[in-house]
N, C-alpha and C positions, 0 to 999 in steps of 0.2 A: 321560785322552788329551790328548795335547799338540795345540794347535792347529798347523795348516800354515802356513808362513812365508810371505810376500808374495810372494816369489819363486817358490815353490812352486804357490801359488795361481793365480798371475795366468798366463793362456797364452801360448805364445811368441808374438811379434811376428811379421806375415807378414814373408817375404822381400821383399816389393816394397814395404814400407815405405820403406826408406832410398831406394831410386829414386824413389819417390813425393814424398818431400820434399826429394829433389836437386833435381828438376823444380821444385818450388814454389819452392826458392832462386831458382834462375834465373829466374823471373817475376819475384820479389819485387827482384832486385838490377838486372834489365834490363828496365825499365818501357818503354824505348822498343821492345819487341817487338811492343806493342798500342797505344802512343801513335802513334809516326809510323805506321800504318795508317791510326789513326783522325783523323790530322792529313790526311791523304792525302783519306780519305773528305768532311771536311769541306770541302775545297777544290774537290771535284769536286762537292759539292751546291751549294755557292755558285755555280759556274758552271753547273749545269743549272737552277737556279733563275731567273737572269738569262735564259736561253735561255728557258726556259718562257713569260717573261712577253713575249717576243716571238713567242710562236707566233701568236698571232692575226693578227697582219699577214700571215702569210704564210697564210691560210685557202683561197683561192683557187688557190694553186699546189698545196696540200696535196691539196684536194679533185682536182684533175684528174690526179694519182698514181693507178696502177693498184693493185688492193690489194696484188700481191705487192711492188711497189716503195716502196709506203707503209709495209709491215712489215718491209722492209730497212732503211729510213732510220728507222723508229722505234727497231730493235733499235743502232743505233749508238751512242747515248748509254749504254747499258748495256755493252756494249763497252768504251768508253771507261774508265768506271768500274771496270769489273774489271781492265784492264790497267795503270792507275794505281796502284791498290793492290797488285797483284801485282808490279809493279816496285819500289815501296815496300819490300815484303816481302823481295824478293831483296837488296835494298841493306843494310836490316837485318842479313839473314841473314848477308850476307859481313862486315858489322861486328861482329857478335857473334861469330861464329866466329873471328876475327882475335884478338879480345880476352879470349875465354871461359877460356882457361888462362894466358895471358899475364899479366894484370891480376893474377891472385890470385898469382903470382910477384912482380911487380912492387910490389905493398903487402903482400907477404909473410904474408897471410892463407891462403896455403897451408899454412902450419906449424900452423894451428888446424885447417882442414880436415881435414889427415891426422892430427891426432890423434883423430878421430870415426871410429867402427866402419863407415866408408863406405871401399870399395875404389877404388883408382885406376880399376880396371876399369869400376866401377859410376859413378864421376864423369865418367869420359869418355863412357861410354853416356848419362848424364842429359843433358849438355851437346849430344851429337850429336841427341839427339831433338828438340832445340828446331827446328832447321832443319828435321828430316826429318818431324817430326808436330805440334809443337804450334805453329809459324808458320803451316804451311799451314791449320791449324784456325782459326787467328785470321784470317788472310785470307778463307777462306770465311764464315767469321761477319759479318764486317765487310763483304762483299761483296754477302752475300746481304740483309741488313738495309738498305743503300744502296740496292739495285735495288728493294726493296719500298717503300721512301720515294720513290723516283724514280717510282715507278708509281703511288704514290697522288698526288703532285703533277700527273704528267703526266694521270691522269683527270680529276682536278677542272679542270684550263686546257684539255682538249680538250673536257669537255662545256660548260663555260662559254661557249666559242667556236663549239659546234654541230658539234663535227667527230666527235661519237660516242665510242665507249668506246676506250682505247687498245688498239691492236693488239699490244703489247708483252707483254700480260699472256697472251697464248696461246703467246708464245715463252720467256718467263720458266722454265717447268719443264725446257724443253728446255735454256736456258742454265745452269741451277744442275747440270744431270746434266752439263752439257759441261765446268763449273766444277770440280765433284768429279773428275772424270776427268782434266782437266788438271793440277789439285794434285797427286793422287796420283801421277801419271806424270812430273811436274816433280822432286816429290820423289826417285824413284827414279832418274831421270836425272842428277840434278846430285848425288847421294850421294857420287861419288868426289872433288867438289870441295868440299863441305861438310867431309869427312873431311880432304882435304891443307890446308884452313886451320884445321882444329883440330890437326892435326899440328905446322904453323909457329907456331902460337901455342903450344904446349906446348915448343917448342924453342926459337923466337927468344930472345935477350936484348934486343935493341932493335928497333924498328923493325917489326913482323911484317908489315907493307902491303909492304914492300919486299922481305923474303925470300919472300912468297908469290909475286910477280908477277915479280920480276927474274929468278931461276933460270930458269923457264920462258922467259924472252924471250932470256935465253943462250945455252940450248940450242937455240932458232930460229935465233939468228944464227950460231952455231957449227955446226949442221949446212948451212946455207945457205953458209958459207964452206969448210967441209971437204969436203963431197960434192956441194955446188950442189944438193940437195935441199930439199925442204920437206914432209915427212910428220910431223914431230912439230907443226908449225904447224898442217897440215890436220888432225891429231887434236885438238888443241884447239880450233882452230875448230868442228868438228863438234861437240866434247861441249860448248861454249858456245854455238854459235848454231845446231846442228843439231837442237833439240829439237822443231820442228815438222816435221821431215822424220823423225824417228824416233817420234815420239808414235804414228803411225797412224791419224790423223785424216784422211777423205777429206771431200771437199765432198758437199753433197746438192742437192736442186734448188731451184728458187724457192719453192716450198711451206715449205721451212725457211729461208727469208731467208738464204739463203748460210751457215748454221750447219754447220759440220764436224759429221762423224757419228763418233763414238768408235771404235776399232776395236783392242780392249784384246788381243785374240788375236796380231795383227800385231805389236804392241808388245812383249809379253811373249816373242815368239818371237824377238825381235830378239838375237842373240848379243852385239851392242855394250851392251846394257844390262846382261846378266849379267858382262860382263867388267868392264863399270865397277862393279858391287856388290862384286866379287873386288877389285879395287883398292880401293875404298873400305873393305873388311874389312881389308886391309892395313895401311892409311892409318890405322886406328883403332887397330888393334893396337900399330904403332908410337907411335902418342900415348900409348897406356896407358904403354908401357916409358919412353919419354920421362920424363912424368910422374913416374914412378917414383923416377927417378933424376935428374932434374934438381932443380938448388940454386936456391932463391929468388935474384932479381936484388937 
């Protein structure tokens, strides 16, 4: 009786294994995906520590505030921390997408990666998963850890100054839920932007940043000159800056310290969301086709 060969004895590798290692490769090669948000968190924490040291000087003014106003003011540093790291994540996402497929063509490593048993579709999807899934997850972990550290520092300072326990501890769970909702909704809303940047990265031979932003600006100018309208510009502005309007978050009363209330039903029923996802799918399909036939630079 002959022994089975190692190839026959070993179980087949899961189909998700190449995708998993493709995502791991992106994290290895692009450390700025988590280094930049961590640096932003360090800057925010440093500023918060300086602010907390001066908190005792405003003891009488703080005690004179109503509980609702005190809770609203206490939540402001946590909002600023989340917004700072979120803005950093968006900048990192733009830079990553513009270089994700362009850099491997420029340094000609695309020839090596294409020799591996990983399809162009899986490669593009793994790169698209960074701004859509991985980067929001990194931002969430860093924001949550930073807010917990800020809460601990705030508790020590307030208790030592005789101001009682921090009211932000009551708002932190609600802010965390709102953060998760905002990150998921933002990833879906900005999906066509990420996909467009990846398509430009796969196609451009030089300066993908200019190719990503000059054609839309040229279309805006052309439409204004030819038809004296601004529909395309309004569409871009709505996609770029209309997230707060489209996300479906409504304001609650003072007991929530002005925190928006998530409304996922309104967001998911927005036809502009699904139109954008369809455009994102088309851009990603085009990026796969371009990567398959585009030569190294």
